[in-house]
N, C-alpha and C positions, 0 to 999 in steps of 0.2 A: 838959281838952280831950278830948272824948268821942269812940271812934273813928271817929265820921263824921266831923269836926271833923278827925281826925288827917290821913284818908285825902283829903279835900280839899285839905288843905295839901300832902300829897304830889305830886297831882293836877297841883295849879297851878306847882308846882315843877316839877315834867316839862317840862308844856307852857309855860310861860312864864303870869302870871298874865290875861294880856286876849287869847286866841290867841281866843277865838269872835267877839272884841269887834272884832277886826283884819279879820278874813279874812268872806267870804262863805261858803268852802267850805273842810272841811279835809280834808286827807289819809287817805286809809285807814288809813295807819299810825297817826293818833292817834286814830280812831274811840271806839276801847273806851274809850281812858283819858276821854275828852268823854262817852260812856255811862255811865261809871262815875260821872262829877262829877255828869252831869242826873239821874240816881239817888239820888244821894244827897241833891241838895237838893229831890227830890219826895219822900223820905222821911222827910226832917226838918219841910217847910211842910206846910198843910194847903188841899186844892183843895176850889172851890165845884162839888159836882157834884148836879144836882136841884136847885138854890135851898138845898144847905144844906155846912157847911163840916164835908171829912171828911179825916182826916187819912191820909197817905200811907200806904200797906203794896205790900207783895210783891202781897197779891191783887190789893188796888185795880189798879198796875200793869198785871198779866196783863189783868186785864178791860178796860180802856183801849186797851192796846199788843197784843192778842191773842195775846201768848206766854206759855209755863207759868208760872204762880209757882216752880217749882223748877228752871227755867232762869233765870229772873231773880235765885233768890238765889245759886244758885251760880257766873251772871257778876260778880255784884256781888262776892262774894267772892274773883274773880279769877279763877275757870275758862272759859276760851275758847269763845262760843258760834257755832254757824252764822252765817253773813253774813245769811242770811235774814231772823234771829230779831233779827241789830242793826238790820238796815235798815227791818224794823217801829217798834226803838224809837226809830231814828233818825228816822223820821218821825213818831212821838207828840211826842217833843223837837221837833222840826223844826229836826234841826240836818243840814246840807248836808256831802256828802262825796264827793271824787272818787275814781275809783278809773280807772287810766289802764292800759290792755293793750297792749304793746309787739308788733309782728309778731316772730314768732323765723325 
């Protein structure tokens, strides 16, 4: 089992294996874990882009999601990034999340 598969198993254990299958949207508290899981899947698999198959990479994801590849790499390794960049990733991976603001 390589590092990405271990990370996937760890995230699935924390979230529950079917978190995205059971709900139309997740809470912002689960957003980072789900995005890292989607990134791991992107990096493992090939995507058809402009009629040819390309292996996923941080540079390719950076181009597609409009987020710096260095931010993506740091985020994937566990460092937090701003909500704006997480939102760009969520849009790219079609992840719906809910943010609730309570009045003070």
